[in-house]
N, CA and C atoms as a LAMMPS dump frame, in Angstrom:
ITEM: TIMESTEP
0
ITEM: NUMBER OF ATOMS
153
ITEM: BOX BOUNDS ff ff ff
-5.0000000000000000e+02 5.0000000000000000e+02
-5.0000000000000000e+02 5.0000000000000000e+02
-5.0000000000000000e+02 5.0000000000000000e+02
ITEM: ATOMS id mol type element x y z
1 1 1 N 66.201 -153.027 -191.458
2 1 2 C 66.885 -154.285 -191.198
3 1 3 C 68.345 -154.149 -191.661
4 2 1 N 69.248 -154.293 -190.733
5 2 2 C 70.66 -154.082 -191.059
6 2 3 C 71.229 -155.108 -192.036
7 3 1 N 70.742 -156.309 -192.044
8 3 2 C 71.309 -157.338 -192.936
9 3 3 C 70.995 -157.022 -194.392
10 4 1 N 69.834 -156.483 -194.666
11 4 2 C 69.461 -156.123 -196.029
12 4 3 C 70.315 -154.947 -196.508
13 5 1 N 70.53 -153.966 -195.632
14 5 2 C 71.4 -152.847 -195.988
15 5 3 C 72.82 -153.321 -196.248
16 6 1 N 73.286 -154.299 -195.457
17 6 2 C 74.626 -154.858 -195.644
18 6 3 C 74.745 -155.484 -197.032
19 7 1 N 73.778 -156.324 -197.421
20 7 2 C 73.838 -156.988 -198.728
21 7 3 C 73.733 -155.981 -199.87
22 8 1 N 72.927 -154.966 -199.719
23 8 2 C 72.824 -153.935 -200.754
24 8 3 C 74.142 -153.169 -200.862
25 9 1 N 74.741 -152.827 -199.726
26 9 2 C 76.011 -152.094 -199.735
27 9 3 C 77.134 -152.929 -200.334
28 10 1 N 77.274 -154.178 -199.895
29 10 2 C 78.348 -155.035 -200.398
30 10 3 C 78.119 -155.391 -201.861
31 11 1 N 76.878 -155.631 -202.255
32 11 2 C 76.576 -155.92 -203.654
33 11 3 C 76.891 -154.73 -204.548
34 12 1 N 76.534 -153.543 -204.106
35 12 2 C 76.852 -152.341 -204.874
36 12 3 C 78.347 -152.104 -204.956
37 13 1 N 79.055 -152.376 -203.861
38 13 2 C 80.507 -152.217 -203.854
39 13 3 C 81.175 -153.2 -204.808
40 14 1 N 80.72 -154.439 -204.797
41 14 2 C 81.285 -155.437 -205.714
42 14 3 C 80.971 -155.098 -207.171
43 15 1 N 79.793 -154.608 -207.432
44 15 2 C 79.432 -154.216 -208.789
45 15 3 C 80.285 -153.038 -209.262
46 16 1 N 80.506 -152.064 -208.39
47 16 2 C 81.358 -150.922 -208.737
48 16 3 C 82.795 -151.383 -208.972
49 17 1 N 83.273 -152.325 -208.163
50 17 2 C 84.617 -152.858 -208.347
51 17 3 C 84.73 -153.604 -209.669
52 18 1 N 83.703 -154.32 -210.036
53 18 2 C 83.693 -155.03 -211.309
54 18 3 C 83.788 -154.052 -212.479
55 19 1 N 83.028 -152.98 -212.433
56 19 2 C 83.092 -151.976 -213.491
57 19 3 C 84.457 -151.287 -213.526
58 20 1 N 85.033 -151.011 -212.359
59 20 2 C 86.335 -150.355 -212.312
60 20 3 C 87.424 -151.255 -212.885
61 21 1 N 87.39 -152.532 -212.554
62 21 2 C 88.378 -153.467 -213.085
63 21 3 C 88.209 -153.613 -214.59
64 22 1 N 86.98 -153.669 -215.054
65 22 2 C 86.723 -153.777 -216.488
66 22 3 C 87.23 -152.544 -217.231
67 23 1 N 87.143 -151.403 -216.597
68 23 2 C 87.566 -150.149 -217.238
69 23 3 C 89.083 -150.045 -217.347
70 24 1 N 89.8 -150.486 -216.324
71 24 2 C 91.229 -150.208 -216.262
72 24 3 C 92.136 -151.372 -216.653
73 25 1 N 91.628 -152.577 -216.746
74 25 2 C 92.472 -153.689 -217.175
75 25 3 C 92.442 -153.803 -218.699
76 26 1 N 93.571 -154.152 -219.305
77 26 2 C 93.592 -154.279 -220.77
78 26 3 C 92.799 -155.503 -221.222
79 27 1 N 92.311 -155.422 -222.446
80 27 2 C 91.537 -156.513 -223.023
81 27 3 C 92.491 -157.472 -223.717
82 28 1 N 92.324 -158.752 -223.47
83 28 2 C 93.144 -159.746 -224.151
84 28 3 C 92.618 -159.948 -225.559
85 29 1 N 93.534 -160.002 -226.501
86 29 2 C 93.161 -160.229 -227.892
87 29 3 C 93.734 -161.58 -228.298
88 30 1 N 92.852 -162.445 -228.758
89 30 2 C 93.32 -163.749 -229.217
90 30 3 C 93.864 -163.608 -230.625
91 31 1 N 95.032 -164.169 -230.817
92 31 2 C 95.643 -164.096 -232.144
93 31 3 C 95.33 -165.377 -232.896
94 32 1 N 94.961 -165.202 -234.135
95 32 2 C 94.651 -166.359 -234.965
96 32 3 C 95.948 -167.028 -235.384
97 33 1 N 95.958 -168.34 -235.29
98 33 2 C 97.129 -169.089 -235.702
99 33 3 C 97.131 -169.275 -237.203
100 34 1 N 98.199 -169.863 -237.718
101 34 2 C 98.245 -170.103 -239.164
102 34 3 C 97.167 -171.104 -239.568
103 35 1 N 96.462 -170.787 -240.616
104 35 2 C 95.396 -171.682 -241.058
105 35 3 C 95.912 -172.596 -242.166
106 36 1 N 95.374 -173.781 -242.2
107 36 2 C 95.748 -174.763 -243.208
108 36 3 C 94.683 -174.733 -244.305
109 37 1 N 94.998 -174.274 -245.517
110 37 2 C 93.976 -174.173 -246.551
111 37 3 C 93.445 -175.53 -247.01
112 38 1 N 94.169 -176.617 -246.736
113 38 2 C 93.705 -177.935 -247.151
114 38 3 C 92.571 -178.426 -246.249
115 39 1 N 92.518 -177.925 -245.008
116 39 2 C 91.471 -178.338 -244.08
117 39 3 C 90.587 -177.147 -243.754
118 40 1 N 89.37 -177.127 -244.227
119 40 2 C 88.489 -175.996 -243.905
120 40 3 C 88.066 -176.054 -242.439
121 41 1 N 87.958 -174.923 -241.824
122 41 2 C 87.54 -174.839 -240.434
123 41 3 C 86.02 -174.715 -240.392
124 42 1 N 85.348 -175.777 -239.964
125 42 2 C 83.892 -175.764 -239.915
126 42 3 C 83.364 -175.615 -238.512
127 43 1 N 84.231 -175.712 -237.522
128 43 2 C 83.775 -175.577 -236.146
129 43 3 C 83.524 -176.904 -235.478
130 44 1 N 83.238 -177.954 -236.237
131 44 2 C 83.07 -179.279 -235.653
132 44 3 C 83.866 -180.28 -236.485
133 45 1 N 84.484 -181.237 -235.822
134 45 2 C 85.262 -182.23 -236.561
135 45 3 C 84.374 -183.075 -237.47
136 46 1 N 84.843 -183.353 -238.663
137 46 2 C 84.038 -184.093 -239.624
138 46 3 C 83.987 -185.586 -239.313
139 47 1 N 85.081 -186.157 -238.848
140 47 2 C 85.13 -187.602 -238.674
141 47 3 C 84.728 -188.091 -237.309
142 48 1 N 84.399 -187.22 -236.388
143 48 2 C 84.074 -187.649 -235.028
144 48 3 C 82.577 -187.6 -234.777
145 49 1 N 82.114 -188.583 -234.019
146 49 2 C 80.71 -188.613 -233.622
147 49 3 C 80.544 -188.011 -232.249
148 50 1 N 79.4 -187.437 -231.978
149 50 2 C 79.117 -186.959 -230.65
150 50 3 C 78.566 -188.12 -229.842
151 51 1 N 78.982 -188.193 -228.606
152 51 2 C 78.534 -189.305 -227.75
153 51 3 C 77.543 -188.817 -226.749
């Protein structure tokens, strides 16, 4: 069935392209901003409620 071969070929090509792009593009590094020692970073705001 030609349609199944088409999807396998295009899927494999896209997967190979994904790996190639991952290999050759630089990785972005997030830089940490200045931290305020008076306010501890807990990951969730202390005074806000979840709705």
